[in-house]
C-alpha positions in Angstrom: -34.1 -119.5 119.4 -33.6 -118.9 115.7 -36.9 -118.2 113.9 -35.8 -116.6 110.6 -34.7 -118.4 107.4 -32.1 -116.7 105.2 -30.4 -117.6 101.9 -27.6 -119.4 103.7 -30.1 -121.7 105.3 -31.7 -122.6 102.0 -28.3 -123.1 100.3 -27.4 -125.5 103.1 -30.5 -127.6 102.3 -28.9 -128.2 98.9 -30.8 -125.7 96.8 -28.8 -124.3 93.8 -27.5 -120.7 94.0 -29.5 -118.1 91.9 -33.1 -117.1 91.4 -34.4 -120.3 93.0 -33.1 -119.0 96.4 -35.0 -115.8 95.8 -38.2 -117.7 95.1 -37.8 -119.7 98.3 -37.2 -116.6 100.4 -40.3 -114.9 98.9 -42.4 -117.9 99.9 -40.8 -117.9 103.4 -41.5 -114.2 103.8 -45.3 -114.9 103.8 -44.7 -118.0 106.1 -48.4 -119.1 105.6 -48.8 -120.2 109.2 -45.7 -122.5 109.1 -43.2 -122.4 111.9 -39.5 -122.2 110.9 -39.0 -126.0 111.3 -42.1 -126.7 109.3 -41.0 -124.4 106.5 -37.6 -126.0 106.4 -39.2 -129.5 106.2 -41.4 -128.3 103.4 -38.4 -126.9 101.5 -36.6 -130.2 101.9 -39.6 -132.1 100.5 -40.0 -129.8 97.5 -36.3 -130.1 96.7 -36.5 -134.0 96.9 -39.8 -134.4 95.0 -40.7 -131.2 93.2 -43.1 -133.1 90.9 -45.4 -133.6 93.9 -45.8 -129.8 94.4 -46.5 -128.6 90.8 -50.1 -127.8 91.7 -49.4 -126.7 95.3 -50.8 -123.3 96.1 -47.8 -122.2 98.1 -44.8 -124.1 96.6 -45.7 -124.6 92.9 -43.5 -121.8 91.6 -40.5 -123.2 93.5 -41.3 -126.7 92.3 -41.5 -125.6 88.6 -38.2 -123.7 88.9 -36.5 -126.7 90.3 -37.8 -129.0 87.5 -36.8 -126.4 84.9 -33.3 -126.2 86.4 -33.0 -130.0 86.3 -33.9 -130.0 82.6 -31.2 -127.5 81.6 -28.8 -129.0 79.0 -25.2 -129.3 80.1 -24.1 -128.4 76.6 -25.6 -124.9 77.1 -22.9 -124.2 79.7 -19.1 -124.2 80.0 -18.3 -127.5 81.6 -16.8 -127.7 85.1 -13.9 -130.1 85.8 -15.2 -133.3 87.4 -11.8 -134.0 89.1 -10.7 -130.7 90.5 -7.3 -130.1 92.2 -7.4 -130.1 96.0 -7.1 -126.7 97.8 -5.2 -125.9 100.9 -7.2 -124.9 104.0 -6.3 -123.4 107.4 -8.4 -123.7 110.5 -10.8 -125.9 108.5 -12.6 -127.2 111.7 -14.0 -123.6 112.2 -15.0 -122.9 108.7 -18.7 -123.3 107.8 -19.8 -125.9 105.2 -21.1 -123.2 102.9 -17.7 -121.7 102.4 -16.1 -125.1 101.8 -18.7 -125.9 99.2 -18.2 -122.7 97.4 -14.4 -123.3 97.4 -15.0 -126.8 96.0 -17.0 -125.3 93.1 -14.4 -122.7 92.4 -11.7 -125.4 92.1 -13.8 -127.0 89.3 -13.5 -124.0 87.0 -11.6 -124.8 83.8 -9.4 -121.8 84.4 -8.5 -122.6 88.0 -4.8 -123.4 88.7 -4.8 -123.4 92.6 -6.8 -122.4 95.6 -6.6 -121.8 99.3 -9.1 -121.1 102.1 -8.1 -118.8 105.0 -9.1 -119.5 108.6 -11.5 -116.5 108.7 -13.5 -117.8 105.8 -17.3 -117.7 105.5 -19.8 -117.9 102.7 -20.1 -115.1 100.2 -21.2 -114.7 96.6 -19.3 -117.0 94.2 -15.9 -117.2 95.9 -16.1 -117.4 99.7 -14.9 -114.5 101.7 -11.4 -115.7 102.8 -11.0 -117.6 99.5 -7.8 -117.3 97.4 -8.0 -118.5 93.8 -5.3 -118.6 91.1 -6.6 -118.7 87.6 -4.9 -118.9 84.1 -5.5 -115.8 82.0 -9.0 -115.1 83.5 -10.4 -112.6 85.9 -13.5 -113.2 88.1 -15.3 -110.0 89.2 -17.0 -111.8 92.1 -13.7 -113.5 92.9 -12.5 -110.0 93.6 -15.7 -109.0 95.5 -18.0 -106.0 95.6 -15.9 -103.6 97.7 -12.9 -103.6 95.3 -9.5 -102.9 96.9 -10.9 -102.7 100.5 -7.9 -102.3 102.8 -6.3 -101.8 106.1 -4.1 -98.8 106.8 -2.0 -98.2 109.9 -0.1 -95.2 111.2 2.0 -95.7 114.3 2.7 -92.4 116.1 5.5 -91.2 118.3 2.9 -90.8 121.1 3.3 -93.0 124.2 0.4 -95.0 125.6 -0.1 -92.8 128.6 -0.7 -89.7 126.5 -3.8 -91.3 125.0 -5.4 -92.0 128.3 -4.6 -88.5 129.6 -6.1 -86.9 126.5 -8.9 -89.3 125.3 -11.3 -86.4 124.8 -9.0 -84.8 122.3 -8.6 -88.0 120.3 -12.4 -88.4 120.3 -12.9 -84.9 119.0 -10.4 -85.4 116.2 -11.9 -88.8 115.3 -15.3 -87.3 114.9 -14.0 -84.2 113.1 -11.8 -86.0 110.6 -13.9 -89.1 109.6 -17.3 -89.6 107.9 -19.3 -92.8 107.6 -22.3 -94.3 106.0 -23.4 -95.9 102.7 -23.9 -93.1 100.1 -22.5 -90.4 102.4 -19.8 -88.0 101.2 -18.5 -84.5 101.1 -19.8 -81.3 99.4 -18.5 -78.0 98.3 -15.5 -76.7 100.2 -15.3 -79.9 102.3 -14.3 -82.0 99.3 -10.8 -83.3 99.3 -8.5 -83.4 96.3 -6.1 -86.1 95.2 -4.0 -87.2 92.2 -6.2 -90.3 91.8 -8.9 -88.1 90.3 -6.6 -87.3 87.4 -6.1 -91.0 86.6 -6.6 -91.5 82.8 -8.6 -94.7 83.5 -11.6 -92.4 84.3 -11.7 -91.6 80.6 -11.5 -95.3 79.5 -15.2 -95.5 78.7 -18.5 -93.6 79.4 -19.4 -96.0 82.2 -16.3 -95.4 84.3 -16.3 -91.6 83.4 -19.7 -91.3 84.9 -18.4 -92.5 88.2 -16.0 -89.7 88.7 -18.3 -87.1 90.4 -19.5 -89.7 92.9 -15.9 -90.8 93.5 -14.9 -87.2 94.2 -17.7 -86.5 96.6 -16.9 -89.7 98.6 -13.1 -89.3 98.5 -11.7 -89.6 102.1 -14.9 -91.2 103.5 -15.3 -94.6 105.0 -18.7 -96.1 104.1 -20.7 -98.5 106.2 -20.8 -102.1 107.2 -17.6 -103.3 109.0 -15.6 -100.3 108.0 -14.0 -98.3 110.8 -11.5 -95.6 111.9 -10.0 -96.3 115.3 -7.3 -95.3 117.8 -5.6 -97.9 119.8 -2.4 -99.0 121.5 0.2 -100.7 119.3 2.6 -102.9 121.4 5.9 -104.0 120.0 7.2 -106.8 122.4 10.7 -106.4 120.9 12.6 -104.0 118.7 11.7 -104.2 115.0 14.8 -103.5 112.9 12.9 -103.4 109.6 10.4 -100.7 110.8 13.1 -99.2 113.0 10.7 -99.1 116.0 12.0 -99.8 119.5 10.2 -102.1 121.9 7.3 -100.3 123.6 3.6 -99.2 123.4 2.5 -96.4 121.0 -0.7 -94.7 120.0 -1.7 -95.8 116.5 -4.5 -95.1 114.0 -6.1 -98.0 112.1 -8.6 -97.7 109.3 -10.6 -100.2 107.3 -12.6 -99.2 104.2 -12.6 -99.6 100.4 -13.6 -98.0 97.1 -17.1 -96.9 98.2 -19.9 -96.5 95.7 -17.5 -96.5 92.7 -16.1 -99.9 93.5 -19.5 -101.4 94.1 -20.8 -100.0 90.8 -17.9 -101.4 88.9 -18.3 -104.8 90.5 -22.0 -105.0 89.6 -21.5 -103.8 86.1 -18.7 -106.2 85.1 -20.2 -109.1 87.0 -23.4 -108.8 84.9 -21.2 -108.7 81.7 -19.2 -111.7 82.8 -22.4 -113.7 83.4 -23.6 -112.8 79.9 -20.3 -113.7 78.3 -19.4 -116.8 80.4 -22.3 -119.2 80.8 -21.5 -121.4 83.8 -23.8 -124.0 85.5 -26.1 -122.5 88.1 -23.9 -123.7 91.0 -21.0 -121.7 89.6 -22.6 -118.8 87.9 -21.3 -116.2 90.4 -17.8 -117.3 89.3 -18.3 -116.1 85.8 -15.0 -114.9 84.4 -13.6 -112.7 81.7 -10.7 -113.6 79.4 -7.7 -111.4 80.1 -7.0 -111.2 76.4 -10.4 -109.8 75.7 -11.4 -106.1 75.6 -13.9 -106.7 78.4 -11.3 -108.4 80.5 -8.8 -105.6 80.1 -11.6 -103.0 80.9 -12.4 -104.7 84.2 -8.7 -105.1 85.1 -8.1 -101.3 84.6 -11.3 -100.4 86.4 -10.4 -102.7 89.3 -7.0 -101.1 89.6 -8.5 -97.6 89.5 -10.9 -98.6 92.3 -8.0 -99.9 94.3 -6.0 -96.7 93.8 -9.1 -94.8 94.9 -9.5 -96.8 98.0 -5.9 -96.2 98.9 -6.4 -92.4 98.3 -9.3 -92.4 100.8 -7.1 -93.9 103.5 -4.3 -91.5 102.7 -6.6 -88.5 103.1 -7.9 -89.7 106.5 -4.4 -90.4 107.8 -3.0 -87.1 106.6 -5.9 -85.2 108.3 -5.3 -87.0 111.5 -1.5 -86.5 111.4 -2.0 -82.8 111.0 -4.7 -82.7 113.7 -2.5 -84.5 116.3 0.7 -82.8 115.3 2.4 -86.1 115.7 5.3 -87.8 113.9 4.5 -91.1 112.2 7.1 -93.8 113.0 5.7 -96.3 110.5 2.9 -96.6 108.0 1.6 -100.0 106.8 -1.1 -100.6 104.2 -2.5 -103.8 102.7 -5.6 -104.7 100.7 -7.9 -107.5 99.9 -10.8 -107.9 97.5 -8.4 -107.6 94.6 -6.6 -109.6 92.0 -2.8 -109.6 91.3 -0.6 -111.0 88.5 1.8 -113.3 90.2 4.1 -116.2 89.3 2.9 -119.6 90.5 4.9 -122.7 89.8 6.8 -120.9 87.1 3.8 -119.4 85.2 1.9 -116.2 85.4 -1.5 -116.5 87.1 -4.2 -114.1 88.3 -4.5 -114.5 92.1 -7.8 -113.4 93.5 -7.9 -112.7 97.2 -11.4 -112.1 98.3 -11.2 -111.2 101.9 -7.6 -112.5 102.2 -4.3 -110.6 102.9 -1.2 -110.8 100.7 1.5 -112.6 102.8 4.4 -113.0 100.5 7.8 -113.4 102.2 8.5 -110.2 104.1 5.3 -108.5 103.1 3.7 -106.4 105.9 0.0 -106.7 106.7 -2.6 -105.9 109.3 -5.1 -108.5 110.5 -7.8 -106.9 112.8 -10.0 -108.8 115.3 -13.1 -106.9 116.3 -13.8 -103.7 118.2 -12.9 -105.4 121.5 -10.4 -108.0 120.2 -6.8 -107.3 119.3 -5.5 -106.9 115.8 -2.0 -107.9 114.6 0.7 -106.3 112.6 2.2 -109.2 110.7 5.0 -110.1 108.3 4.3 -112.7 105.6 6.3 -116.0 105.4 5.6 -116.6 101.7 3.8 -120.0 102.2 3.2 -121.3 98.7 0.4 -123.7 99.7 -1.5 -120.7 100.9 -0.7 -118.9 97.6 1.3 -116.3 99.7 -1.9 -115.3 101.6 -3.3 -115.0 105.1 -6.7 -114.1 106.7 -8.0 -110.5 106.4 -9.5 -110.5 109.9 -11.3 -112.7 112.4 -14.2 -113.5 110.1 -17.8 -113.6 110.9 -19.4 -116.4 112.9 -22.8 -114.9 112.7 -24.5 -113.2 109.8 -25.7 -109.7 110.2 -29.3 -110.9 110.6 -28.3 -113.5 113.2 -26.3 -110.9 115.2 -29.2 -108.4 115.3 -31.6 -111.1 116.4 -29.3 -112.8 119.0 -27.3 -110.0 120.6 -28.8 -107.3 122.9 -27.7 -103.7 123.4 -27.0 -104.6 127.0 -24.6 -107.4 126.1 -22.8 -105.2 123.6 -22.4 -102.3 126.0 -21.2 -104.7 128.7 -18.4 -106.2 126.5 -17.3 -102.7 125.4 -17.1 -101.6 129.0 -15.2 -104.8 130.0 -12.6 -104.0 127.4 -12.4 -100.3 128.0 -13.5 -99.4 124.5 -15.4 -96.3 123.5 -17.6 -96.8 120.5 -19.1 -94.1 118.2 -21.7 -95.5 116.0 -22.1 -99.2 114.9 -25.1 -101.5 115.2 -25.6 -104.9 116.7 -24.6 -106.5 113.4 -21.0 -105.4 114.2 -21.0 -106.6 117.8 -17.8 -108.3 118.8 -19.7 -111.6 119.5 -20.6 -111.8 115.8 -16.9 -112.5 115.0 -14.7 -115.5 115.4 -12.0 -115.7 118.0 -9.1 -113.8 116.5 -6.6 -115.7 118.6 -7.9 -119.0 117.2 -7.6 -117.6 113.7 -4.0 -116.5 114.3 -3.1 -119.9 115.7 -4.4 -121.5 112.6 -2.1 -119.5 110.4 1.2 -119.6 112.3 2.9 -121.0 109.2 1.6 -118.1 107.1 2.7 -115.0 109.0 4.9 -113.8 111.9 3.4 -111.4 114.4 5.3 -108.2 114.7 3.1 -106.2 117.0 -0.3 -106.3 118.7 -3.0 -103.5 118.3 -5.6 -103.1 121.0 -8.6 -100.9 120.0 -9.6 -98.1 122.4 -11.7 -95.6 120.5 -13.7 -96.9 117.6 -15.9 -95.2 115.0 -18.2 -97.0 112.6 -21.3 -96.2 110.6 -24.5 -96.0 112.7 -27.0 -96.3 109.9 -27.2 -100.1 109.6 -25.5 -99.9 106.2 -24.4 -103.3 104.7 -21.7 -101.8 102.5 -18.5 -103.8 103.0 
């Protein structure tokens, strides 16, 4: 039975995003003898009639904050559109209300041109994860996300399926030797990698970005924490693929998922704060604060975002190069795609900025990888270029449990059992990344049949993730 109350629970009661959520969570942390249901009931009452709680010993601060919020003058903020355009949604029956509400707010921004919600969507900060938003001449740092340029990278080897099962110990050794995980973790001294991305002139753009270079160098080629992984699996092509020039069959493949590490997170935090100072939006939309692309700050963020994306790509390149050398294998195909990014694209004949926060580019013929979980298949796909989806698809299965919920509701025994049933060897990872915390990938793929064609199926066999409980995504 659920006993905890988190920010999502309070948002769903109707509380506005922002500091008021923090006040409520602080009150809840003390609990003051209330059960979860009693605390929820009290929160509802305070929200409905805050004036009755101004002198209450427990809820007075929350009540005063709500009253102050209600007295804010609309003219102090950039007005939201009252009649926003509709957005396209896929698999809507399996998308939580919080994500829908966030998308509805995003569609009210005066700079919004179009929007779409992918079937793996769930609530995030500002734009929901799985949200796609096209804007006119404006960039939203939280529309991109914290882990800028996070991506999937795939190498399909000329190694048959049987060879993996006959040599699993070797693959395990190389996986441990050639990958490193955990928030804040990196390399030192002679173990540091080198890459042309470190010579990118954008590092000299301003003192803020320049100061990130040493940290970027130390973490180059590492994978971070949270849902990031490096894994070996079996890639099955049910038929010949002429574009990739790969015959029908089953091959060993390496799949990696990670992003721009500490550098990207620092850039996201820095420019989000600037955007909120520059772009005063109502509380419900404040995490969607945007920067004008014609402004110096807008251009700074754009360049920094692209640098972080290039850096994330370099991290994957280093991992895949190391593994290729270690295995002595020939790569038949490499595919890479990213999310948590913004692109300049043409929409209805005009240039727009397309934000894909946890969404995969799926223009016509564009290759992508959509993973499931550590026990569920992933899919190599080719985009169909569906305009209603703004040429996008999901970036994975999507969470159906928050990290907190997963840790509370899933046992180690249950996790070990499902891994054993699927023949998956796991190195690292906590209960927050248990397969049961994710939606059914087959259901997600069914909901986006009009967005992508499946080219091949990837079945994970040997998975490595951070084991430090890191929440870095």
